C-alpha positions in Angstrom: 46.2 113.0 87.5 46.5 111.6 83.4 48.7 108.3 83.2 51.4 109.9 81.0 52.1 112.3 84.1 51.3 109.5 86.2 53.9 107.6 84.7 56.8 110.4 84.4 55.9 111.0 87.9 56.9 107.5 88.6 59.9 107.5 86.5 61.1 110.5 88.1 60.9 109.1 92.0 62.4 105.6 90.6 65.5 108.1 89.0 65.7 110.0 92.2 66.0 106.7 94.8 68.5 105.2 91.9 70.3 108.7 92.4 70.2 108.5 96.1 71.7 104.7 96.2 74.4 105.6 94.2 75.4 108.8 96.0 74.8 106.2 99.3 77.2 103.6 97.7 80.2 106.3 97.2 80.0 107.5 100.4 80.5 104.4 102.2 83.3 103.3 99.6 85.0 106.5 100.4 84.7 105.5 104.0 86.7 102.1 104.1 90.3 102.1 104.8 92.5 102.3 101.7 96.2 102.2 100.8 98.4 104.7 99.0 99.1 104.9 96.1 97.1 101.8 94.4 99.6 100.3 92.5 103.8 99.9 92.9 105.7 97.6 90.7 106.9 93.9 91.4 110.0 94.5 93.7 110.3 98.2 93.6 112.3 99.8 96.7 112.6 102.8 99.2 108.9 103.6 99.3 106.4 104.3 101.2 103.2 103.0 101.9 100.3 105.6 103.1 97.0 104.2 104.8 94.2 106.2 105.4 91.9 105.7 108.1 88.5 107.6 108.4 86.3 107.9 111.1 82.7 106.3 110.0 81.1 106.6 113.0 79.1 110.0 114.2 79.1 109.5 118.5 82.9 107.8 118.9 86.5 108.5 117.5 89.2 106.3 115.9 91.2 105.2 119.4 93.4 102.3 117.5 94.5 100.7 114.5 96.1 97.5 113.7 97.3 97.1 110.3 98.7 93.1 109.2 101.3 92.3 106.6 100.6 89.7 104.6 104.3 87.2 105.6 103.7 84.5 102.4 104.6 87.8 100.6 106.8 90.1 103.4 107.6 93.2 102.4 111.0 93.9 103.5 112.6 96.5 105.7 109.5 97.9 107.3 110.2 100.8 109.0 107.3 103.3 110.8 107.0 107.0 110.4 106.0 108.9 113.5 103.2 110.2 113.9 102.1 113.3 116.1 99.7 111.9 119.2 100.1 108.3 118.2 102.4 105.3 119.3 103.4 102.9 117.4 104.3 99.4 118.3 106.0 97.1 115.8 105.5 93.3 115.7 108.0 91.1 113.2 106.9 87.3 112.3 109.9 84.3 111.6 109.4 83.8 108.2 108.1 80.5 107.0 110.2 80.7 103.9 113.3 82.6 104.0 113.8 85.5 101.6 117.1 86.0 99.8 118.3 89.2 98.9 121.4 90.6 97.6 121.9 91.5 101.2 121.9 88.2 102.6 119.2 85.9 103.5 116.2 87.6 105.3 114.1 85.3 108.2 112.0 87.7 110.1 110.0 90.2 108.8 107.2 93.3 110.3 103.8 91.4 110.8 101.8 93.8 112.5 101.5 97.5 113.0 99.5 98.9 116.0 98.9 102.7 116.4 97.5 104.1 119.7 96.9 107.0 121.8 95.8 109.2 119.4 92.5 110.1 117.8 90.2 110.2 114.7 87.3 112.7 115.3 83.7 112.1 113.2 84.2 113.2 109.6 88.2 113.5 110.2 91.1 110.9 108.5 94.0 110.2 110.0 97.4 108.7 107.3 99.7 106.4 108.4 102.7 106.1 106.6 105.0 102.4 106.4 108.1 103.5 104.6 109.5 99.6 103.1 113.0 99.1 101.5 111.5 95.9 99.0 108.3 94.7 98.0 108.0 91.0 96.8 107.9 90.2 93.0 105.9 86.7 92.9 102.2 88.3 93.5 100.1 90.6 91.8 98.9 92.4 94.9 99.2 92.1 98.7 96.2 93.1 101.0 97.0 94.6 104.6 94.5 93.1 106.6 93.3 96.5 109.4 91.0 96.2 112.7 90.2 99.8 113.3 88.6 100.3 116.7 86.3 103.0 118.1 86.0 104.8 121.8 82.5 102.7 122.5 84.4 99.6 121.9 83.0 98.9 118.5 85.8 96.9 116.1 85.3 97.4 112.4 87.3 94.7 110.8 88.6 95.4 106.7 89.6 92.0 105.9 87.8 91.2 103.2 89.6 90.0 100.5 87.7 91.0 97.0 87.6 87.5 94.2 88.3 87.8 90.9 85.0 89.1 88.9 82.8 89.6 92.6 81.9 93.1 93.8 83.9 94.8 96.3 82.8 92.9 100.3 81.2 95.1 102.5 84.5 95.7 104.5 87.8 95.1 101.8 91.0 94.9 103.2 93.5 97.7 101.8 94.9 96.0 98.5 98.1 96.8 96.7 97.7 95.8 93.3 102.2 95.1 92.0 102.7 95.5 88.1 105.1 94.4 86.0 108.3 95.1 87.3 110.0 98.7 85.3 106.9 99.6 84.2 107.7 98.5 80.2 104.5 100.6 79.1 105.1 103.5 80.3 108.9 103.0 79.7 107.5 102.5 75.9 105.0 105.4 76.1 108.1 108.0 77.4 110.5 106.3 74.5 107.2 107.2 71.9 106.8 110.7 73.5 110.7 111.3 73.1 110.4 110.5 69.3 107.7 112.1 68.0 108.8 115.1 69.8 112.4 115.0 68.0 110.4 113.9 64.6 108.5 117.1 65.3 112.0 119.1 65.8 113.2 117.6 62.8 110.2 118.1 60.7 110.3 122.0 61.9 114.1 122.7 61.1 113.4 120.8 57.6 110.4 123.5 57.3 112.3 126.6 58.6 115.8 126.0 56.3 113.0 125.0 53.5 111.0 128.3 53.6 114.7 130.1 53.9 116.1 128.8 50.9 112.8 129.7 48.7 113.1 133.3 50.1 116.7 133.4 49.0 115.2 132.0 45.7 113.0 134.5 45.6 115.3 137.4 46.4 118.1 136.0 43.3 115.2 135.7 41.0 113.9 139.2 41.8 117.3 140.8 41.2 117.7 139.1 38.1 114.3 140.0 36.6 115.5 143.7 38.1 118.4 143.4 36.0 116.9 141.7 33.1 114.2 144.5 33.1 117.0 147.5 33.5 119.4 145.9 30.8 116.1 146.3 28.2 115.1 149.6 29.0 119.0 150.6 28.2 119.0 148.8 25.2 115.6 149.8 24.0 116.8 153.5 24.6 120.3 153.5 23.0 118.2 151.7 19.4 115.7 154.8 19.4 118.9 157.2 19.9 
């Protein structure tokens, strides 16, 4: 085998292994417990958080899911959506720092929601919904540490929080990003879009008016031209007579 063919074969092997590694990494990442949507505005009210729990085991089922809500930046007004086959237990905790709202001062908040009684089989996932009354305004993200228990007794702890600039940890906690309240960028974009649409409409109206004006002017010129031609013809015949 020539040196060039050997080199090409090695390059092909390395490429294939790299691609396989990327696919495996993607599969592992996709199997993490995640929260949806990925972001909300700070202080958002009356929303829903969906925790997606995939089953990673081939020979065991997920039988218990525990989601821990932060109490240093509490989520207020938590309600649990009924889940077919599952029983939800809600645990509240007294807050170290009460939260003042328009409806009064909140001294307790939900710190844990545990689902039991159901089953997530191999190659399956389950969505667990939590409704909230209000999200905190004093943080940029919320980490919801989660424990996933399998029928064989194995417990996977999704509790690791990624630090800024670091790679994603092996067992990351579902994390919700909190953006600037009101989403000013989105509002500006929408306003710009509306302004552009109005400008385009105005431009189209102007162009249409201009075209109509030119058409009318053309008709007038044409009529005047015909009248002038007729007058010239009649005058010429009169002169010959």
